[in-house]
N, C-alpha and C positions, 0 to 999 in steps of 0.2 A: 280273581278277586285277592289272591295270597299275595301276587304281584303289586297290587296297589296299595296292600297294606304295611307291606313291607318296605314301600319308597316312602308313604307318610311316615313309617317310625325312623327312617333313616335322616328326613329331612327333619324331623322334631328334635333329634337326638343331635346332629352336625349345626344345630341351627342353621337351617338353610343355605348350609357350605358346599354339601355333599350332593355329589350324584350317584344314583342307584341305577345299577344297569341290571334289567329285570331280565329273566330267561325269555328265549322264544316263548310267545305265547302256540296255545294248541286252538284256538279258534279256527274254523273252518271259514268264519266270514272275516273279512279284513275292518271290519267296523273298528277294529282295534287297531291301531299303529303300532305296528312291531319294530321299526325300524328307529329308535331312540335317538333324540339329537341335542346336545347341549349347546346352546350359543356360549361362547368364549368372549363374546365382544363384551363393551362395557366401558365402565370409567374404573374398574380392578385391575388397569395395566400401570407399570410405572417403567421410565425409560433415562438412558446415559448416554452421554457422550463421552466415545473415544477416538483418540487419533486414529486414522486408518492402519489396520491389522494388528494392532493394542491389545483390542478386546479379548481376543483368544490367549495371547502370550501371555497377560494377566489375569487368566483363569476366569474368566466371567461366565462359560457353560458351566463349571463347577459348582458353583454359588450351590452350598447344600439345599434342596427343595425346602426342607422344615423351617430352613433360616430365616430371618426378618430382614436381611441385609438390603436386599433390594426396595423395603417398604421406606427406604430414604432417597431413592431415588425420586427424580420429578415426576406428577402425577403424568397418567396418557388416556387415552382416550383410543378405541377399535369401537369400530371404522374411524380412519382420521387422517391427519398427516404430522410431518413432523415439526413445519413451522407454527402451526396451530397449537399444538401442545407445549412449545417454547415460549408462546406469545401468553398464554393462558399460567405458564408458571413465571411470567415476568422477567425473561431471559432476552426478548426480543420486542423493542417496539412493534405495534401492530402496521403491520407490512402494507397494508392497505392504505394507510394513511399518510399524505403526504408522501414525501420521495422516500420513505422508511425502510422500501423493498430492499434500496441499495446499503441500506446498514446491515441485511437481513445476509449479504452474500456469503459470509463465513458458515453459515448453516452447512451448507452442500458440498463442505470440502471435509468432512467428518463422518464416521461413521456411528449409526445410533442402535442401542439395545435396548430392544423392548421385553419386560419380563412380567410372567401371569402365574400367581399361583390358584390351584385349585384342588380339589379332594374327590375320591372315588372312594366308595365305601362297598362296592357292590361285586362281585365274581365277574369275570367277563368269560370264566370258560363256555365254549363252543360257540366264543362269536369270535369276531374282526371289529376290532376300534381302529376307528382313524381320523388322526386330526386334519383338518380341512379348511386351507386356505383359500378363500372366493377369489382374492387380490393382492397382489405386494405388488407396489409402485417403487424400485425398479427390480431390484437384484436383492438377495437374502440368503440367508443361512439360518438351519434349525435346529435345536436341541431339545430334548425332553429328560429333566431330569440326568443331565449331562451328558446322555447318548446323542451322537449326531445326527442327525434325520436325514440332513441333505440339502440342497439347495437348489434355486430357482431364479431365473431371469425371464423378464415378461411383465408388463404391468395388467394385462389384463385377461389371461389366461390362469384359471383356478389350478391349485396343485394339493394333493394330500400325503399324508406318510401313516403307514400301519404302525401304530404304537401300542399294540394290544402287549407284546412283551416287554415295554417299556415301563407300563404304568404303574404305579404303587398303589397298590389296595390293602387295605385294613379298615376295620371298625375304630381303631384309635385314631386321635386327631392328628398327632405328628405323621404317624408312619401311613395316612392317606394322602400328605402332603406331597403333590407334583407341583415342578419348576418348569411350565414352557418359558425357550428365550430364543427371541427372534434378534436376529443381528440385520439390521441394514446398510447394505454398501452406500459410500457416498453416491449421489445419483449421475449417471452421465452427463457430459459436457458437450457432445460432439452427435446430434441427431439422428445426422446421415447413417451413424453406426449403427443406430439403435430403431431404425427405421421401421413403422407399423408395431413396435412393441413396445414405444413409449407416447404419449401425447408430447406433440411439439410444443415446448417451452416458450415459444417465439413469434414474433409475429406482429402486426401492428396495432395489438389489444394486450400485450406483454411484456413487461420487461424482463431482463434477464435473472430469472429465480429459478431454479428446477424445481417442480415439487417431487414430495416423493413421501412415502409412508406405507402403514398397512392401511391402506384404502378401502377396503370390503369386509365382511365378516369373517371372524375365524369360530369354527364350530368343531366339536366331536361329535363322531356318527359311530353310532353302534349298530351291529346286523348280523345276521348271522353269516356261515361261511360263505353260503352263495348269496351275492349280493348283486342289485341295480347298480351299474355305471352310469346310464343315460338311459332316457325313455323318449322317443319322437311319436307324436302322434302325425302322421304324414297322410294328410286328406285330398281326397279327388272327388269332385262331382261328376254322376255318370248323367249319360244322355236322359235318360226315364228321370231326371231329377233326384233319386238316392244318390247317396254319397260313401264313401269307402275313409274307413279309418283305419289306416293299415299301421299297428304298434310294432314298432322297431324299439327291440329290447336288448339292449346292451349289458350283457351278464356277465359278471365275474366269479368265477367258482376257485376260492383260494384253496382248495382240497386236491390232492394228488389223484384221486381216481373220479372218473364221469360218476355222475348222478343224474336220476330221475327225476326233473321237478316239475312241480305241479303248478300252476299260473291261475289264477283268477281274477278277472276283469272286467271291469264295472264302467258305464258311461250313461252321463245322466246331465240333465241343463244346468249350467254354474248361476246364470241370472236369470234362467226362466225356468218354468214348473215343466218336467218330462218324465217318462216313462225311464225306468231304470232297463239297462240293455246290459246282460250278464252273459260273459263268455269263457267256457273254463277250457285250457288245452294243458299239455302236456310236452316239455322238451326234454332230448338229453344233453346234459350242460358238459362239456369236456373241462378239463383242469384250465385255467387261464380265462381270457378275455374271448367272447363270441358274441354272436347277435343273434336272436330270437325275433321271428317275426310272426303276426296274427293280423287278419284281417276281419275285421268287423264293418258288417253292413247297417245303414241306419237309412231306412226306409223314405223317411220323409222329413229330412235334416232340417234344421233351423240355420240359416247361413248367417255369419258374421258379415257386416256392412260398414263402410265409415258412415258416422253419423248423419248424413247429408242423401243419404241414397238409403236408409234402411234402419235396424236394430244392431248393436253391435251384440249378437248373440253367442256366448260363451257355454264351451262343456266342459265338464271335469271326468279325466279317469281315473280310477284308481285302481292300482293292480298289487295283489299280495304272490309273492313269490315264498313256494310250501316246499317243504323236504317232506313226504305225505301227510300229516297233518300239522305239523309244525311250520309255524310261520318264518321264515328266514328273513324277507326283507319286505319293504313294503313303501311304493311311489306314488304320490297324485299329483297328477297335471294337468293345466288349464288351456284349452286349446280352443279352437275356431276351426269352423268348417268354412272356407272360402278359397276360389281358385282366382290367381292371378296372371294376367298376361299381358304381352306387350304388342301394340300394332304399327305399322308405318302411319308416321304424319302425314295426312292429305298436304298438297302445296310443295313437295319436298321429294326429289327423283332419287331413289334407292343405288346408292353407289355412285352417283354424281353429285347430289348435294349433303347428303347423309350417309352414315355407316349403320346406324342403330335405328330402329325403332323405337320409338319414345312415347307414345300414347300409353297410356296405361288401363288397362281393365281389372274391373272387379267381379266377379261373376258375372262374366259377359257384359258388363255395362261400363261405358267411357267414365273416367274417375279424373275428372280435370284438377288438378294438384293447387290448392290455393295453399301456400305453403311458407315457412321461414326457415333459415337456418336455427337451430338451436341455440348455439351460442354459449351453451355450459359444458359442464355440470353448473348446478347453479352457484358453486363457490368452484378456483379453481384450486384453494386450499379445502380439500372436501370435510374436514372436520367441523368447517365452518357450517355445514347445510343441516336440513333434516328432510326426513320423507313429507312432511307437510306443506315444505317449500314446492318441492317435487308436483306433490298433487294439485295446488293452488295455482302454478306456472301453468302445466298442463290445461287445467280447467280454464284460463284465461286465454290461451290459444284458441280453446274452441268456441269462448263468448267473443272473440274477434273474428270468426266465423273462417278460422283455418280447418280444413280437413287432413291437413298433413304436418307433420315435421320431421325437418331434415337434418340428420344429424351426419356435420361434413367432416373432412380429416386433417382438420387442424383441431378437432376436438376426440375424447375417448368415445368409444360404446359406451353405453349407458348400462346402470345397475337393472336389477330386474323389473325394480319396483317402477322405474320410466316406464317401459313396456307394459307392464301390467295395467296403470291408469290410463296407458293411450286406448290400450284393449277394451278396457271397460267405458273409455268415452268417445270411442270411435273414430280415434285420428289415426291416420296410417304414419308409416315411419316410412322415409327414405334415408338410406343409410350407407354412406362410406365405414365398410366393414369395421375395419383398422385404420389407424388416423396416419396416412402418407401425406403429409401437407410437405412433402419436397420432391425433390426428384434426383434427388443422391442417392443411393442406394448401394450397400455391397453387391460386388458381382461374384463373388464366392458362391458356389452351389449350396455350403453346408448352412451358411448364413439366411441365403435366400431359403433356404426350407425349414429355418426357425420362424419368418415370418408368414411362410405360407400356413403352418403349423398353428401358428398365434391366430392368423385369421378365421382355420376350421375350429379351433375353440370357441372362440367368440360367437362365430355361428352356429355351432353345436348348442349353444348355452341360451340362445335366444329365439331360434326357430320355430319353437311352439306357438308364439306370439302371433297372432293372424294379424296385428298392426304393421307387422314388417314387412314390405310390399317388394320393396326396390333395393338391391344391393348394387353398391358402386365400389370400383376399386380403391382410385385415387382422388387427391384434392388437389388441383394446380401442380399436379404431377411433372407432367409433361412440359408444363411450363416452363419448370427449372433445370430438367435433365439435361447432362451435359450428353448423351448418347440417345437420340428419337427413339431408335430400332429397337436398343435393349430395354428401354423403358416401357413400348410397346408390347414385346416379347413378355417382360414381367408380369404386366397387367392381364394379360390375358391368360397366362398360366396360374397367376390368383384366380382370376374370376373361373377355371376350370375345375380348382380346388375347392373353391365355395358351391358351385351350382352341385357338383358329387352329393353334397348333404343338405341342400335346401333349391327347392323348384322355384326359384324365383328368377326374375330376369335382371338382368346384370350389364352395367356399359363401365369400360375400363378406367375413366377418368372424366373430369369435370375442372375448365371449360376442355373442348377439344377444337378449338377454331383460332387460338395460337399459332406461331411460326413453327415452333417445334412440332404441334401436333401432325400439322401440314406436311412435315418433313417424313414423320411416321407414318402418310398414308390415308389419315383421317381427311374427312370433306368439307368446305367451306363453311356449311351450314349446320355444322354438329352443336351439341348443345353450348350455351355463350353466357358469360359471366358479364351483367353489365354492370361494370364499373368504371368505367373510362370518364363520364362523368364528374365522379369524384377524383380520381386518381390525373386526369385532365382537365382540372377544372379553369373552365375561363375557355376551351374551346369554343362550347357551343352553350348559349342556352337550353334548360331543361328537356323544355319542351321537342326544339329542334333536335336533339341528340334525339328522343328517344324514337322519333318517326324514322331514323335511319335505321331501326332495329326489328330483323324478321326471321327469327329463328324457330326451331320446333320447341325448344323447353330451354328455362331461364333458371339454369340453378342458383345464381345467386345476383341480388339487385341492390346496390347498397349504397345506401346515403346515412350522413353521420348527424348527431346531434348532441344537446348536455344534457345532464339530468338535471331535476328539480334543483331548487335553490334548497330547499329541506334535504335532499339527497349531498349534493354538494358541499353542505357544511358538515356532514358525518366522514368525508375523508379530506377537504381540502382545509389548510390550516386558514385560521381567521384572515389575518393580515395580507393572504393571498388570494381572498375569493373577490377584489374584486378592487381596480383593474386587475385582471388574471396573471398571476404568479406562476414560478417555476412550476409548483403542482401541477397545473393542467396540463403543462406538455408533458409532463411525466406520467398522465393518466390518457396521453393520447388525445388531447385538446387539438386539432391543427387550427390554428389562429386565426389563419387566411384564409382555408376553404369556409369555415363555418360564418365566416364577415360574407366571402363570396358568394354563399348559398342564400343566406339573408336576401341579399342585394339581387338576386337573381327573383327569386320569390314576392319579395315586397316594394323592390325599389329602393333600398334604406337597408345599411348594416345593422343599423338598431340596437347600436351599442351605448345607449343614453344609459342604463343601466342594469343592472346584474339582471333584477327580474324581466326587463325589455328583452334583452340578448339571449336568456334561458328560453323564455318562453317563445320567442320566435326561430330559434332554433329548432327545437321541436315541433312548432308549426310547419318549417320548413320542411322538417325529415318527410312530415307527412302528408304534406301538399304534392312535395314529389314523388312520394310512393304512391299515392292515389291516381296522379295522374299517369304515373307509368304503369301502373295495376289493371288498370281500366284500358290505357292501352292495349296493352298484351293480351288482357282478357277478349278484347273485340276480335283477336286474330285466332280466336277458337275456331274450328278444330285444330287448324294449322299449328298452333303453338297447345300446347297441352297441359303447361305447369310452370308456376313462377313461386319461386323460393328467397324471399327476403333475406336480406343481411345485415343483421339479427333479430332474433326474438329477444334475447335474454343477453347478459352479458355478466362475465363468470370473474369479475373482480370490477372495483365502482371505476369504470374508465369512461372516457367522452368521446365515444365512437358511435358504435353500431347498433345498438339493440334499441327498441321500442320498449321495453321492460327494462328501468336499472336493476342493479345488482342487489337495490333493498326490497327487490319486487313490487316497485310501485312503476305503475305504468306512466309512461311519456304522454303528452297533449296528441301526437304521433301515434299512437296507439287506437284512438277514435277516428284518426283518419283511415287505418289499416280497415280496422273492422268496417266502417263504412265502404271503402273500394271490394272487401273481400264479399259484401253480401252473394249468399247464392243465387238470388234475382235481383238483379242490379238496373235501375235505370241507369244511365248515364249519359255525359254528353262528350261528343269529341269536336275535337277545335284544333288548329292548325297554330294558332300563338297565344299568347297570354298578354301581350302590351298592344293596344288599340288605338287608332286616331279617334279624337272626338267628331272628325269629320267623314268618318266611315260608317257603316253598318256592320254590327258582330254577324258571323257567319259559322254555324257550327253543325252538327247534325246530333239527332235523338236514337240512342242505343237503347236496346233490352238484351242481357245478357241472363239466362238460365241454367243454372248448373242443375238444378233437380230433373227429376225423372216426372213431371207435374206440368200439364197444361194449364195455363192462366187463360179464361175465356172472358171474352167483353171488356178488355183494358181500355182504359184511358189515363194518358200522360198530360201532366200540368207542366209549363215552361215559365218561370216568372223570373222576370230582370227588376235590381231594387238597385238604389243609389246606395250612398253611403250610410245616410240616416236612415235608410229603412223603408223608404219610399217607393210605392210599386210603379215601374216604369212602362214594363208589357206583363201582361198576362196572355196565355194563348191554351189552349185543351184540344188533343188531340184523340178520336178515338181510332185506337190502333189494334183491336180487335185482340185475337187470340195472338200469345206470347207461348210458343211450343217448348215443349220438354228439350234441354239438352241441346240448346242453342243462343248464338249471339247474332242477332240481326240489327241492322239500321231499319228504321222507323218513316224518319222525319228529316227534312234539312228545315232547319232553324235560319229565323232572320229577325234581325232586331235594330232598328234607326232611331236609339234612344241613346247616344252615347253621347249628343251634344249637350244633355243634361246632367253629364257626370264630371266632377272634379278630378278626381285623382283614382277611384277605384270601383268598380260595379260587382255586383253580386247576381250569381244566376242558383236558383231551386227548381228542381226537379220532383216530379211525385208521382208513384205509379200507382192507381187503384184497380182492385179488380171488379168484377160485374157488379157484387155487394155493395160496392161504392167502400170498401175498406183500402185504406193505405198497405201496400204490401213491399215496396221498396220508397225510399226518401234519399235525395243526393244533395249536394250543392258544392260552388265552387266561387272563388271572386277573381278579377280580372284586374288587368293595371290602364289606366290613361297612361301613354307612352308611345316611343317609335322603337318599334323591333330592330330593325336596321341599327340602329344607333346604340341601343344595348348589347347588341352582340361584338359591335364595335370596341366598346368599353370591355367587354368582358373578355374580348381577346386581349386587349392591352395592358390589362389586372393580370393575365395568366402569365405574359412575358414576363411580367414583373417578378411572380412569383418563380418562375422557372431559373433565373437569374439568381435568385434568393437560396434557391436548394442546390442548384449548380455548386455553390460556394460551401454551404454547408452539408449537405445530402438529405434526403427526404427524413429518414428517422431522427436527425439532431436537431431538439425543440428550442435548443438555444438560440435558432435563427429566430426566435420570435421575440428576443428580449435584446433590445438594443445596449440599453446600461449593462449587461452582464457581458457583452461580448466587445466593446468599444474602448475597454482598459480603464472605466471610470468607476467600475462597482467595485466595493469594499466589504469584502466578507464580514457578517455581524453587523454592518452599521446600515445596510439600507434592503429593500425589499424589491427585485428586480420588477418592472411592469410590461407586460404584451406593449408592443407598438398598435396603432389603431384603435385604441381603446380611450374614449374621452378626449380625443383631441379634436 
């Protein structure tokens, strides 16, 4: 009670700007948290630009802590990033709008100083106080009150400094003022030199602007002199159905002599009601850092499941660390009890077709992965996003019937709240642990060790989250490496490092079917990226291309589209909206491929208006995704997972996402939601263009990813013309749809196409024994000639090849003849893309 009174008085005395560190409490229970945490994040930061190397020379770290000089620097926010702080201050134009990102190139060539003032009023005797940085992108140096604390490199690993002896503590306002100063170095400019330690800032969805900033929270943490460094709830399930929770406690003794410490641990349900399991134990803790382990048996555990397999039950462990009866430190950890294993995919020979098992099992049950590559964070400039967006987006993924999100190696490991929301919603996470979107990495052992260490820090921070079920090493790393065998050896060593800290399946890279992967010794039917339709656009109509793909898992399946007109107006200048201007190309609109995709699906480029083109691109993306998802799912269990590329987009681009940068779902989102129904009635077909003189042929399938039988089922197939008139209806008594199955039930034939002009539609409905509709699906097809369409598509591809050979694929100037033929006069005309409104 005395501690609480003193805290309240301090708050009143210093107008809520003081921090009071209470003495370690003497409660036997850990109902009171003895670890005091002050979040230094927020809007009370300031920033200043300096030439590289000049900040220290000019004495910035020596600004008196009680002075107000830094108050006139530009305002800043932590967590955040340099570009967003500059944009808010009016120093740069919004980098997301038009081609403004090119105008912000200068920012990454300076060092940026961030300062924060705070007050401490209470004694820290017998305590350890640390300033904890959860993440700084990329390199920084830190001072407190003019004392140099140290430096750090690596965007994903947290770090801390013991500041106990540097704090200025007083009951007087000026004397209690402390100044934290952080210098951000200019960001790296060669990704291969920092691979795995910084997110790649290139790829066909971003331009050459390297993000950097204090991108995660900064905290001041007070504890006793023996403290927790890490807590891992390592769970396993026993044959009798009970579970072991092995508490692996990394403890730091900052004193010079060993101490006998008492531990009190409790475990109880976090999102369900349970009894409280209490365990008390003691251990001798020597000076330095060491591990203390304690097994706790849970006799009747509630397991964590993905949402379509059960309930995502979570437990809460709370642990007090006591020296006698004095509480030195406290930790609270949320975890789930689940077991993840992998098995070999049927239909592929071990060591001949594949090198790894790629079927994932959760608690012994097959988890067919319906996924999308995250495409995040929600903003590449993290200062522009917030936790509500994370929660909304993960909820949208679940509502689209996804049971998994893949974080791939072009994007960073996510913040803790991402995994928390996935834990709570029952969404599993398949993750490239650190971003290795390049095959060219240093071969110096010291530098390789830094990459391994970064990976270990990332997995240790996230391993308590039951949603994390699969670890991957690289993303298209072997696709680009100069030395296949070196690349494979590196990825295998990385896997060894990660699996020493988390008992999860690991695969080295994605894909593993490229030429370099084969040279490295991998087999011809490994994980495959289904990207050839887009990058080889015109080689095959999409349904013909899909029928060539038979692999155990598809980590990427990519189709592109344009955001809605409403969203376009937020980042494309008005005079460039229609017909498309240069800003479309800058935001990665491939204006030739978009027209080609539309023609493939609709038989028309759909360029009559902005609305028509935008909507058609989204429908095209959705229809190709739907057809591909269903084709892959019919290969279950040989194929065990699909990840679309992407779910979201981390800046307003014109490429992969089915949800745009403003969190608005595209029309394609609904097609994916339909195709990812856990219980799905669907139609297999060989082509989309049919002659009026032939009968439609197809197959009726039902896919069930649920662990529930559906008995007495009926399926109805309806053919309609463009006016909605019914041409044919047929109902089939298909009986039982077994749990966890993919089965063909009927051959479908319809001799009605002579009554159709340009298009016809097919609707499917599945009802259970009670007559309730449990799945619905629909398609449209074209009247046309499949062979002639394929020939025209191929001719179009050859024209595209010629243009790209001249300019190069990333050069969007190739779409704008009046910009490249010598007639353009800057400032007097707006270049327009060819092929629109002609």
